C-alpha positions, 0 to 999 in steps of 0.5 A: 634117652635124654633126661627130659625125655625120660622124665616126660615118659615117667610123667605120662605114666604117673599122670594115670595114677589119678584115674586108675588103681595101682594094679590097673596102672601096672597092667597099662604099662605094656600097652603104653610101650607097645602102642607103637607111637613111641620107640624106647629101648629095653634099658630105657623102658626098664628105667622108666618102669623102675622110677614109676614104681618107685614114685608110686611107692613113695606117693603117700609121703610125697603127698604129705610133703606137698600138702604141708608146703601149699600156702592158701591151697588144698591138694585136691585143687591142684590140676592133675597134670601139675600134680603128676609133675610135682610128685615126679619131681619131689621124688627126684629131688629127694632121691637123685642128688646126682642131677642139679636141682635147677635142671630137674626144676627146669624140666618139670616147669617145661613139662608143666607148660607143655601139658598143663593149663595156662600158668602151670609152669609158674605154679609148679615152679612155686611149689617146687621152690619150697623143696629146695634147701635155703629157698 
């Protein structure tokens, strides 16, 4: 599975975190993969689940970091799509230095454009830029 497809699957599951408890979300994972509209290999599925769990574990710290970088915004005003994309990407930027920052942010912007509101890509890009050292 290509990296962007991997990120998109993690995003789709992480998006559900806003509407479900962690326990409910974890119960939905098998249903998500077994719905029949997605073909994922066993190793890819394990990788997606592992990343989702890691992001969920880190959410309190990630949300604090996001809130501290917002200018003239409150976290609760961020759209759910944009928030899920930002959360996922902040985790990856901080925990997977093997992938170039530009690639990670570009994928996040493209996912935000695909699933978010008008201007979602620009908003996500702006917030994520504050996580890049030297920016």
